[in-house]
C-alpha positions as CSV (number, residue, x, y, z in Angstrom):
1,M,37.5,80.5,46.9
2,Q,37.3,82.0,50.3
3,L,40.0,84.3,51.2
4,R,40.8,85.0,55.1
5,E,42.7,87.7,56.5
6,R,45.8,86.5,58.5
7,N,46.5,88.2,62.2
8,R,42.8,90.3,61.7
9,G,43.3,92.0,65.1
10,S,46.5,91.5,66.1
11,T,49.0,93.8,65.5
12,P,52.6,92.7,64.7
13,M,54.7,92.7,68.1
14,I,58.7,93.9,67.9
15,G,60.6,92.0,70.8
16,L,62.3,94.3,72.9
17,T,64.6,91.5,74.1
18,P,67.8,92.7,71.0
19,L,67.4,96.4,71.7
20,I,67.8,95.4,75.9
21,D,70.5,93.6,73.8
22,V,72.0,95.9,72.2
23,V,72.1,98.7,74.8
24,F,73.7,96.6,77.8
25,I,76.0,96.1,75.6
26,L,77.1,99.7,74.6
27,L,76.6,100.4,78.4
28,I,79.6,97.9,78.8
29,F,81.8,99.6,75.6
30,F,81.3,102.9,77.3
31,M,81.9,101.8,80.9
32,L,85.1,100.2,80.0
33,A,86.2,102.5,77.5
34,S,86.4,105.0,79.8
35,S,88.4,107.0,82.5
36,F,86.6,107.5,85.1
37,L,90.4,108.7,87.6
38,D,91.1,112.1,87.1
39,W,94.7,112.2,86.1
40,K,97.5,115.3,87.1
41,G,100.0,116.5,85.0
42,F,103.0,118.5,85.4
43,E,103.9,121.5,82.7
44,M,107.6,120.1,81.8
45,S,109.2,121.6,78.3
46,V,111.2,118.6,76.4
47,S,112.8,119.5,73.0
48,I,115.1,116.3,71.2
49,T,117.8,117.8,69.9
50,D,121.1,116.0,68.4
51,G,124.1,116.2,71.3
52,K,125.7,119.1,68.7
53,S,124.2,121.6,69.0
54,T,125.7,124.0,71.9
55,A,123.9,126.0,74.4
56,Q,123.7,129.8,74.0
57,S,124.0,130.1,77.6
58,D,126.8,130.4,80.5
59,V,124.8,127.6,82.7
60,R,126.7,124.8,82.0
61,P,123.8,122.3,80.6
62,I,124.1,118.7,83.6
63,T,123.9,115.1,81.4
64,I,122.3,112.8,82.9
65,N,122.6,109.4,81.8
66,V,120.8,106.8,82.4
67,D,121.3,103.3,81.2
68,A,120.2,99.4,80.5
69,N,119.9,98.7,83.9
70,G,117.7,101.8,85.2
71,G,121.3,103.1,86.8
72,L,121.7,106.8,86.8
73,S,125.1,109.2,86.6
74,I,125.0,112.7,87.5
75,N,128.0,114.3,85.4
76,S,129.8,110.3,85.1
77,E,128.8,110.5,89.6
78,A,126.8,107.7,89.7
79,V,123.3,108.7,91.3
80,S,120.3,107.1,92.8
81,L,116.4,108.1,91.4
82,S,115.7,108.7,95.3
83,G,118.6,111.4,95.2
84,L,118.8,112.5,91.6
85,V,116.3,115.9,92.6
86,P,118.4,117.0,95.3
87,A,121.6,116.3,94.0
88,I,120.1,119.0,91.2
89,K,119.1,121.5,93.5
90,R,122.1,121.1,95.8
91,D,124.7,121.2,93.6
92,H,123.7,122.5,89.6
93,D,120.8,125.1,90.5
94,G,119.1,126.1,87.0
95,S,121.0,124.2,85.2
96,P,119.2,123.1,82.1
97,V,118.9,119.0,81.6
98,R,120.1,116.6,79.4
99,L,118.4,113.3,79.3
100,R,120.5,111.0,77.5
101,P,119.8,107.0,77.5
102,V,123.1,104.6,77.1
103,N,123.8,101.1,76.1
104,G,119.3,99.9,75.4
105,A,117.9,102.0,78.0
106,N,114.3,100.9,78.9
107,L,111.9,103.3,77.9
108,Q,110.1,103.6,80.7
109,H,113.6,103.8,83.1
110,L,113.6,106.6,81.0
111,I,109.5,108.0,82.3
112,D,110.2,107.5,86.0
113,V,113.4,110.0,85.5
114,M,111.4,112.5,83.7
115,D,108.8,111.8,86.1
116,A,110.9,112.1,89.3
117,L,112.4,115.3,88.2
118,G,108.8,116.8,87.0
119,R,107.7,115.6,90.9
120,G,111.4,118.1,91.8
121,G,110.4,121.0,90.2
122,V,112.8,120.6,87.0
123,T,111.1,121.3,84.3
124,D,114.2,122.1,81.0
125,V,114.6,118.8,80.0
126,E,116.0,117.8,76.7
127,F,117.1,114.8,75.2
128,V,119.9,113.3,73.6
129,E,121.0,111.2,71.8
């Protein structure tokens, strides 16, 4: 009985197609997971209080109420988002700002107000319930 050797002169072939598929999948994953935009933030000190603590300062804080429809009021006076920072600078410059959501305010409205305050140079902001 004669036994023959299989594949006497050939070496086993490794397929590159699966390797290339994996590399392309990883490339697509990292391209989608990466952010190529240069986000610029602003410094803002934010603290959350229960509204019962009192400040030890001579300056009275400003209370900005944000309602569910995005309406704003500074110390019970209605104001628009575009007029918020000029009103604070005109009437209450240097006062700490208290941001109060009322009547189920939307989180996006609060973020819009904080963004407008940050762009306007107001950095002393705290949330109250």
